[in-house]
Backbone as JSON, one array per atom type, in Angstrom:
{
  "sequence": "MDSQQSLNESSLNSNVKRFTVRGKGKKPIDPNKQKASWDNHNHEVFVMICLEEMQQGNKPGQTLNRMGYMNLARNFFEQTHVRYERDQFKNHWDVTRKDWQTWKALQKRNRAGLG",
  "N": [[140.79, 24.23, 62.91], [141.2, 26.98, 62.98], [138.59, 27.89, 62.68], [137.44, 27.02, 65.08], [138.91, 28.54, 66.91], [138.13, 31.06, 66.11], [135.41, 30.89, 66.71], [135.52, 30.7, 69.52], [136.67, 33.21, 70.13], [134.64, 34.82, 69.19], [132.46, 34.19, 70.9], [133.6, 35.02, 73.28], [133.88, 37.76, 72.82], [131.14, 38.46, 72.64], [130.36, 37.92, 75.25], [131.85, 39.83, 76.64], [130.73, 42.19, 75.65], [128.12, 41.91, 76.67], [128.67, 42.05, 79.38], [129.53, 44.67, 79.71], [127.31, 46.22, 79.1], [125.36, 45.61, 80.85], [123.99, 45.71, 84.15], [124.19, 44.84, 87.6], [122.08, 43.01, 87.8], [119.94, 41.46, 85.38], [119.0, 43.44, 83.81], [119.61, 45.85, 81.3], [122.01, 48.51, 81.59], [121.0, 51.83, 81.89], [122.21, 54.55, 80.29], [121.24, 57.09, 80.59], [120.08, 57.25, 83.01], [119.42, 58.82, 86.06], [121.44, 59.39, 88.91], [120.36, 58.61, 92.13], [119.6, 61.04, 94.55], [119.45, 61.63, 97.82], [118.57, 63.96, 99.63], [117.64, 65.74, 102.67], [115.03, 66.79, 102.31], [113.99, 65.29, 100.07], [114.12, 62.74, 101.18], [112.32, 62.97, 103.32], [109.92, 63.45, 101.93], [109.76, 61.01, 100.56], [109.46, 59.18, 102.74], [107.0, 60.06, 103.84], [105.21, 59.59, 101.71], [105.5, 56.82, 101.47], [104.44, 56.01, 103.94], [101.76, 56.79, 103.56], [101.09, 55.03, 101.46], [101.36, 52.59, 102.76], [99.29, 52.8, 104.61], [97.18, 52.73, 102.85], [97.15, 50.12, 102.16], [99.03, 49.1, 100.4], [101.29, 47.66, 100.93], [101.88, 44.67, 101.22], [103.75, 42.86, 102.23], [107.15, 42.8, 103.01], [107.82, 45.03, 101.55], [106.67, 47.65, 99.29], [103.9, 47.04, 97.05], [103.24, 46.56, 93.51], [101.38, 48.59, 92.75], [101.77, 50.36, 94.85], [104.44, 51.21, 94.4], [104.09, 52.46, 91.93], [102.37, 54.58, 92.64], [104.06, 55.83, 94.47], [106.2, 56.68, 92.8], [104.84, 58.48, 91.1], [103.68, 60.38, 92.91], [105.99, 61.24, 94.22], [107.39, 62.48, 92.14], [105.57, 64.53, 91.56], [105.81, 66.09, 93.86], [108.53, 66.68, 94.12], [109.66, 67.03, 91.65], [111.47, 65.29, 90.59], [112.51, 62.4, 88.95], [112.62, 59.03, 89.71], [113.47, 55.57, 89.36], [111.86, 52.37, 89.94], [113.72, 50.55, 91.11], [115.52, 52.3, 92.31], [113.94, 53.51, 94.25], [113.37, 51.2, 95.73], [115.92, 50.46, 96.66], [116.42, 52.65, 98.33], [114.34, 52.31, 100.14], [115.15, 49.89, 101.36], [117.57, 50.68, 102.63], [116.61, 52.69, 104.33], [114.87, 51.21, 105.92], [116.68, 49.48, 107.21], [118.19, 51.36, 108.65], [116.18, 52.3, 110.35], [115.62, 49.99, 111.85], [118.05, 49.7, 113.2], [118.07, 52.07, 114.7], [115.81, 51.61, 116.33], [116.75, 49.4, 117.81], [118.86, 50.57, 119.2], [117.44, 52.42, 120.76], [115.99, 50.68, 122.36], [118.06, 49.47, 123.72], [119.1, 51.67, 125.12], [116.94, 52.26, 126.8], [117.02, 50.08, 128.42], [119.1, 50.65, 129.99], [121.68, 50.17, 129.2], [123.16, 51.83, 127.65]],
  "CA": [[141.31, 24.83, 64.12], [140.95, 28.42, 62.92], [137.16, 28.14, 62.91], [137.22, 26.84, 66.51], [139.48, 29.71, 67.58], [137.25, 32.18, 65.76], [134.18, 30.7, 67.47], [135.81, 31.05, 70.91], [136.83, 34.66, 70.2], [133.32, 35.42, 68.97], [131.66, 34.07, 72.12], [134.26, 35.86, 74.28], [133.49, 39.15, 72.51], [129.74, 38.67, 72.99], [130.29, 37.97, 76.71], [132.39, 41.11, 77.07], [129.7, 43.18, 75.34], [127.03, 41.75, 77.62], [129.13, 42.5, 80.69], [129.67, 46.12, 79.77], [126.04, 46.93, 78.95], [124.42, 45.16, 81.85], [124.34, 46.0, 85.53], [124.28, 43.72, 88.53], [121.07, 42.04, 87.42], [119.85, 41.17, 83.95], [118.5, 44.61, 83.12], [120.68, 46.68, 80.75], [122.25, 49.8, 82.24], [120.51, 52.98, 81.14], [123.19, 55.62, 80.47], [120.55, 58.34, 80.9], [119.48, 57.13, 84.34], [119.94, 59.77, 87.02], [121.81, 58.83, 90.22], [119.45, 59.08, 93.17], [120.17, 61.94, 95.54], [118.48, 61.63, 98.92], [118.75, 65.01, 100.62], [116.64, 65.65, 103.73], [113.69, 67.03, 101.77], [113.57, 64.13, 99.28], [113.93, 61.61, 102.1], [111.08, 63.21, 104.06], [108.82, 63.21, 100.98], [109.75, 59.56, 100.36], [108.9, 58.53, 103.93], [105.59, 60.41, 103.97], [104.47, 58.87, 100.66], [105.5, 55.4, 101.84], [103.46, 55.85, 105.03], [100.43, 56.84, 102.94], [100.88, 53.8, 100.71], [101.16, 51.53, 103.73], [97.94, 52.98, 105.15], [96.23, 52.35, 101.8], [97.23, 48.68, 101.97], [99.92, 48.77, 99.28], [102.5, 47.01, 101.45], [101.42, 43.39, 101.76], [104.84, 42.11, 102.87], [108.28, 43.6, 103.47], [107.99, 46.22, 100.73], [105.47, 48.06, 98.58], [103.53, 46.24, 95.88], [103.36, 47.28, 92.24], [100.58, 49.82, 92.81], [102.45, 51.24, 95.8], [105.59, 51.82, 93.74], [103.59, 53.38, 90.9], [101.91, 55.77, 93.34], [105.25, 56.48, 95.03], [106.91, 57.38, 91.73], [104.02, 59.6, 90.63], [103.59, 61.4, 93.96], [107.33, 61.77, 94.47], [107.67, 63.42, 91.06], [104.7, 65.71, 91.71], [106.24, 66.91, 94.98], [109.95, 67.04, 94.06], [110.05, 67.21, 90.24], [112.59, 64.38, 90.36], [112.05, 61.06, 88.55], [113.45, 57.88, 90.02], [112.89, 54.31, 88.95], [111.47, 51.5, 91.04], [114.87, 49.99, 91.82], [116.1, 53.34, 93.15], [113.07, 53.6, 95.43], [113.53, 49.97, 96.5], [117.2, 50.56, 97.36], [116.28, 53.61, 99.43], [113.47, 51.64, 101.11], [115.96, 48.92, 102.1], [118.5, 51.42, 103.49], [115.82, 53.37, 105.35], [114.38, 50.16, 106.82], [117.81, 49.03, 108.02], [118.48, 52.45, 109.59], [115.09, 52.31, 111.33], [115.82, 48.84, 112.73], [119.2, 50.01, 114.04], [117.62, 53.09, 115.63], [114.94, 50.96, 117.33], [117.58, 48.57, 118.68], [119.59, 51.48, 120.09], [116.47, 52.96, 121.71], [115.68, 49.6, 123.31], [119.26, 49.3, 124.52], [119.19, 52.82, 126.03], [115.89, 52.12, 127.82], [117.42, 49.01, 129.33], [120.18, 51.15, 130.83], [122.96, 49.65, 128.75], [123.85, 52.82, 126.79]],
  "C": [[141.03, 26.33, 64.14], [139.49, 28.74, 63.17], [136.81, 27.99, 64.38], [137.73, 28.05, 67.28], [138.6, 30.93, 67.33], [135.95, 32.1, 66.55], [134.39, 31.1, 68.93], [135.97, 32.55, 71.08], [135.5, 35.37, 70.06], [132.47, 35.35, 70.24], [132.28, 34.89, 73.25], [133.85, 37.32, 74.07], [132.04, 39.4, 72.89], [129.57, 38.71, 74.51], [130.8, 39.3, 77.24], [131.36, 42.2, 76.81], [128.58, 43.11, 76.37], [127.42, 42.29, 78.99], [129.15, 44.02, 80.79], [128.34, 46.85, 79.65], [125.01, 46.51, 79.98], [124.93, 45.47, 83.25], [124.44, 44.73, 86.33], [123.3, 42.63, 88.16], [121.09, 41.81, 85.93], [119.41, 42.38, 83.14], [119.66, 45.44, 82.57], [120.81, 48.01, 81.51], [121.75, 50.91, 81.34], [121.49, 54.13, 81.35], [122.54, 56.96, 80.83], [119.93, 58.35, 82.3], [120.2, 58.04, 85.33], [120.28, 59.06, 88.33], [120.89, 59.44, 91.28], [120.2, 59.93, 94.19], [119.14, 62.13, 96.65], [118.84, 62.69, 99.95], [117.61, 64.91, 101.64], [115.22, 65.83, 103.21], [113.17, 65.83, 100.99], [113.3, 62.92, 100.17], [112.61, 61.77, 102.86], [109.87, 62.98, 103.16], [108.65, 61.71, 100.75], [109.06, 58.84, 101.53], [107.4, 58.81, 104.06], [104.73, 59.68, 102.93], [104.41, 57.38, 101.0], [104.51, 55.13, 102.96], [102.03, 55.87, 104.48], [100.12, 55.55, 102.2], [100.67, 52.6, 101.64], [99.75, 51.59, 104.31], [96.87, 52.59, 104.13], [96.29, 50.86, 101.48], [98.12, 48.25, 100.82], [101.27, 48.24, 99.73], [102.08, 45.68, 102.07], [102.49, 42.58, 102.5], [105.9, 43.05, 103.39], [108.45, 44.91, 102.71], [106.69, 46.56, 100.01], [105.17, 47.11, 97.43], [103.63, 47.11, 94.64], [102.61, 48.61, 92.26], [101.23, 50.83, 93.75], [103.64, 51.95, 95.17], [105.16, 52.79, 92.65], [103.12, 54.68, 91.54], [103.08, 56.56, 93.92], [105.97, 57.28, 93.95], [106.14, 58.62, 91.27], [103.99, 60.72, 91.67], [104.94, 62.05, 94.26], [107.68, 62.8, 93.4], [106.84, 64.69, 91.2], [105.21, 66.65, 92.8], [107.69, 67.41, 94.85], [110.43, 67.4, 92.66], [111.31, 66.41, 89.91], [112.01, 63.01, 90.03], [113.09, 60.02, 88.94], [112.71, 56.64, 89.56], [112.62, 53.44, 90.17], [112.67, 50.96, 91.82], [115.56, 51.02, 92.71], [115.27, 53.55, 94.41], [113.25, 52.38, 96.32], [114.84, 50.0, 97.29], [117.09, 51.52, 98.54], [115.38, 53.05, 100.53], [114.3, 50.72, 101.99], [116.92, 49.62, 103.07], [117.75, 52.08, 104.64], [115.32, 52.37, 106.39], [115.49, 49.68, 107.76], [118.19, 50.09, 109.06], [117.44, 52.49, 110.71], [115.27, 51.17, 112.33], [116.98, 49.09, 113.68], [118.81, 51.03, 115.11], [116.74, 52.49, 116.73], [115.76, 50.11, 118.3], [118.36, 49.43, 119.66], [118.66, 52.07, 121.14], [116.15, 51.92, 122.78], [116.85, 49.41, 124.27], [119.38, 50.43, 125.54], [118.13, 52.74, 127.12], [116.24, 51.05, 128.84], [118.59, 49.44, 130.22], [121.55, 50.66, 130.42], [123.77, 50.67, 127.98], [124.41, 53.9, 127.53]]
}
């Protein structure tokens, strides 16, 4: 009975450890990772680089491909001296895309005379 209880406590402890060192997904949390700060300048640089990557064909679907994100990270750092990871760029892409869709819907609504 004691060995069974010990086994349960051991697996509980390993689950707790895993929970505390991992984020939402399966990737461990990096304690040195900088929180993304999207001021107007950084956002403008982000948008301009994304437009360039789209024109170069690095957006085959809803988001940039691997090469597009690599170029985005490199160019963004060269222009801002700030390093972000792919997931931070992807999160900002998603938020920016949603804002753009909302803005377009409002513009359409205003043109229709409903606003």
